[in-house]
C-alpha positions, -999 to 999 in steps of 0.1 A, spaced: 271 -122 99 242 -97 100 218 -106 128 206 -71 138 198 -40 118 187 -4 120 168 14 92 173 52 87 147 70 66 163 103 53 143 134 43 127 164 59 96 157 38 87 128 60 78 152 88 48 165 68 15 148 70 14 143 32 45 121 29 44 85 41 73 61 46 67 27 31 104 18 25 112 9 61 82 -15 63 93 -33 31 129 -35 43 119 -48 77 100 -77 62 128 -85 38 155 -84 65 134 -104 90 127 -131 64 165 -136 63 170 -138 100 180 -102 106 161 -86 135 154 -49 130 159 -32 163 153 4 154 139 27 128 147 64 126 133 92 105 159 119 101 157 154 85 182 166 60 206 178 87 242 166 84 250 166 121 219 147 132 222 122 103 258 115 112 249 109 148 221 86 140 242 65 116 270 62 140 247 51 168 232 25 145 266 12 136 275 10 173 244 -9 183 236 -32 153 254 -52 127 239 -34 97 225 1 90 203 6 60 194 41 49 169 52 22 170 87 7 194 116 6 215 104 -24 204 129 -50 224 157 -66 212 187 -45 228 203 -15 203 189 9 212 153 -1 236 145 27 236 108 32 270 104 15 287 130 37 270 117 69 280 81 62 316 91 56 318 111 88 301 84 108 326 57 96 356 80 98 364 79 60 369 105 34 347 108 4 364 97 -28 354 106 -64 345 76 -86 350 85 -123 331 54 -134 300 67 -116 302 101 -133 307 84 -167 277 62 -162 255 91 -152 266 111 -183 258 81 -205 223 78 -190 216 115 -195 229 113 -231 207 84 -239 177 106 -230 190 134 -252 199 156 -222 232 171 -210 241 163 -174 241 192 -150 273 198 -131 257 192 -97 250 156 -107 287 149 -102 281 151 -64 266 116 -68 300 103 -78 315 110 -43 311 80 -19 329 69 12 364 55 5 364 18 0 327 14 -7 312 -10 -31 289 7 -56 253 -6 -59 241 1 -94 207 18 -99 191 7 -132 159 26 -125 173 60 -116 204 82 -114 213 80 -78 238 51 -72 238 34 -38 268 21 -19 278 -4 7 306 2 32 320 -23 57 336 -8 87 350 -18 121 316 -14 138 294 -28 111 280 -25 76 263 6 61 240 3 30 228 35 13 198 32 -10 178 59 -27 143 70 -16 120 61 -46 106 27 -38 111 13 -73 148 22 -72 153 11 -36 138 -23 -40 157 -33 -71 190 -22 -55 183 -40 -23 178 -72 -43 212 -66 -60 228 -61 -26 213 -94 -14 227 -113 -44 262 -102 -35 259 -105 3 237 -136 6 262 -154 28 262 -126 53 226 -131 63 213 -158 86 206 -154 123 195 -183 143 159 -173 140 140 -156 112 107 -138 114 79 -145 90 49 -121 88 15 -126 73 -13 -101 70 -49 -112 66 -75 -85 57 -111 -86 67 -140 -63 58 -178 -63 66 -173 -72 102 -169 -52 134 -138 -58 155 -157 -75 184 -177 -97 160 -145 -109 144 -128 -115 177 -158 -136 188 -154 -158 157 -117 -165 160 -103 -156 194 -102 -192 206 -79 -200 177 -50 -178 189 -56 -166 225 -32 -191 240 -6 -190 211 28 -174 215 42 -185 181 27 -173 159 19 -141 177 -14 -126 166 -24 -90 168 -55 -72 154 -52 -38 138 -83 -16 130 -81 6 100 -107 31 87 -118 5 61 -106 -30 71 -96 -52 100 -61 -66 97 -49 -98 114 -11 -97 118 7 -130 123 43 -130 134 62 -163 135 97 -170 146 115 -201 134 150 -213 122 138 -215 86 110 -203 63 97 -238 59 94 -243 97 78 -208 100 52 -217 73 44 -250 90 35 -231 122 16 -203 104 -3 -220 76 -27 -242 97 -37 -211 117 -43 -191 85 -65 -219 71 -85 -221 103 -91 -183 104 -101 -183 67 -127 -210 74 -141 -191 103 -142 -158 84 -155 -171 51 -171 -143 31 -153 -116 52 -116 -124 48 -107 -112 14 -69 -113 14 -42 -135 30 -14 -121 9 -14 -84 17 -36 -74 -13 -62 -46 -12 -99 -54 -18 -98 -37 -52 -70 -61 -63 -91 -90 -53 -122 -78 -69 -105 -72 -103 -90 -107 -102 -125 -122 -94 -140 -102 -123 -113 -115 -146 -119 -151 -135 -156 -147 -140 -153 -130 -173 -176 -102 -162 -175 -65 -169 -181 -36 -145 -193 0 -146 -201 26 -119 -222 57 -115 -207 78 -87 -221 108 -69 -210 109 -33 -176 92 -41 -168 116 -70 -146 92 -89 -130 76 -59 -144 41 -68 -130 43 -103 -97 54 -90 -94 24 -67 -102 0 -95 -79 17 -121 -50 15 -97 -50 -23 -103 -30 -37 -131 -53 -54 -157 -84 -34 -147 -89 -24 -183 -99 -60 -191 -130 -57 -169 -138 -21 -161 -158 -2 -187 -157 31 -169 -175 54 -144 -200 82 -147 -194 109 -121 -229 123 -119 -224 148 -90 -253 171 -97 -290 166 -104 -284 179 -140 -258 152 -147 -280 125 -131 -307 135 -155 -286 141 -186 -261 113 -183 -281 86 -165 -317 94 -173 -329 99 -137 -364 114 -139 -370 149 -126 -401 136 -109 -379 111 -89 -356 139 -78 -385 162 -69 -404 136 -49 -376 116 -33 -345 139 -36 -311 131 -51 -301 110 -21 -327 83 -20 -333 46 -29 -353 56 -59 -326 79 -74 -299 53 -68 -321 27 -85 -326 49 -116 -289 58 -117 -279 22 -119 -306 14 -145 -294 43 -167 -259 31 -163 -268 -4 -173 -286 9 -204 -257 32 -214 -228 7 -209 -242 -28 -211 -218 -39 -183 -226 -72 -166 -223 -56 -131 -233 -20 -124 -230 0 -92 -244 34 -83 -240 55 -52 -255 87 -39 -253 102 -4 -246 130 20 -208 133 27 -212 164 49 -203 183 69 -235 202 57 -266 188 41 -287 159 49 -323 156 61 -341 144 92 -348 111 74 -314 109 58 -288 128 78 -251 133 69 -235 99 65 -264 84 47 -255 66 15 -276 45 -10 -258 20 -31 -276 3 -60 -261 -30 -74 -273 -45 -106 -264 -80 -115 -277 -103 -143 -300 -118 -117 -315 -88 -98 -312 -52 -87 -307 -44 -50 -303 -11 -31 -286 -8 3 -289 21 27 -258 27 48 -251 51 77 -214 58 76 -194 78 102 -164 100 95 -152 131 78 -161 140 42 -131 122 26 -135 92 49 -171 90 39 -161 88 2 -135 61 8 -158 41 31 -185 42 4 -160 29 -21 -151 1 3 -187 -8 7 -192 -10 -31 -161 -32 -34 -174 -54 -6 -207 -59 -24 -188 -69 -55 -166 -92 -35 -195 -110 -18 -213 -115 -51 -182 -127 -71 -171 -150 -43 -205 -167 -42 -205 -170 -79 -170 -186 -79 -179 -211 -52 -211 -221 -69 -195 -230 -102 
């Protein structure tokens, strides 16, 4: 019976600032929902000796070790070798793995390179976990100390293979207590203001345990509940969630781990409204956030990235007189940008933004961090002036978040009034 686990994230790339590990977060939630307590997470470089040591320590201290990554065909993919060494088993060649790999390459009209045969070697006695979404097979090996599950690094492959593993090993899960986690996301409020609204709901609670996390764009309320079953955990969690939602009406946009863009696209779909944007300071960041959502093409007509005065004039019809008198970063320019966008696209809802992202630029009246957002609805046109802190890129993403929040507030009000 698996009651404790360690997760091992394999890959030297995870020590760079550009690569983020999301697999261990997902695996932790999946394991804890099944009563398995994750005691440790390790990120290990592509070093055979270090990886072997970490796997062995995990097997000695927990019931199950789950690794992600290091199962590819190249010399630096060493999870197979490290697992075999840690468990005291030789690697054995599985012809059926090699045959399946050759068939997969042939179906794509390609010849399999010889180094792909390295993937057919797994610790002796292991059960092969098929990978329908990639070439790297996983494996599960049960030893004297505990179980070891090796999964590939790409999340799409890893998640599907973990589900397959669960189907075969469902009876092996089930500690006395499982852990249920919920994340509520809030925007448009400061941390102290939010705490003032809801602190009395949870300050004396121990189960669920409540923690607040500040991100550059949102506030997150994390609820962690321990109970013998999912049903009991939900019975403890749901009343608190409903009370928090009531207190934070208009600010809480997600209780199911969705981003604000996902919520906005769904609200647009429900309302049957279309959206367009004119972006200066964000440089297309707003459009990117919307287009990341499945189904965005049903509601999003597009974005005009009018980064210069010339494009503001030529694409959106902003008057030269407006630019000369008020500058490109002004309420008047934002207003004309959104009016031109409305005329060009005919979208039901139009947003336009212009601002100083820095680190240079700005004026005494409108210093770096100043952003104007114009919002045109069927009822009226409004312009907001914001003063946003942060670096150049943070300014862009915070402006996007502010635009999404304006949409969210409008669409929520529209939905509740119908």
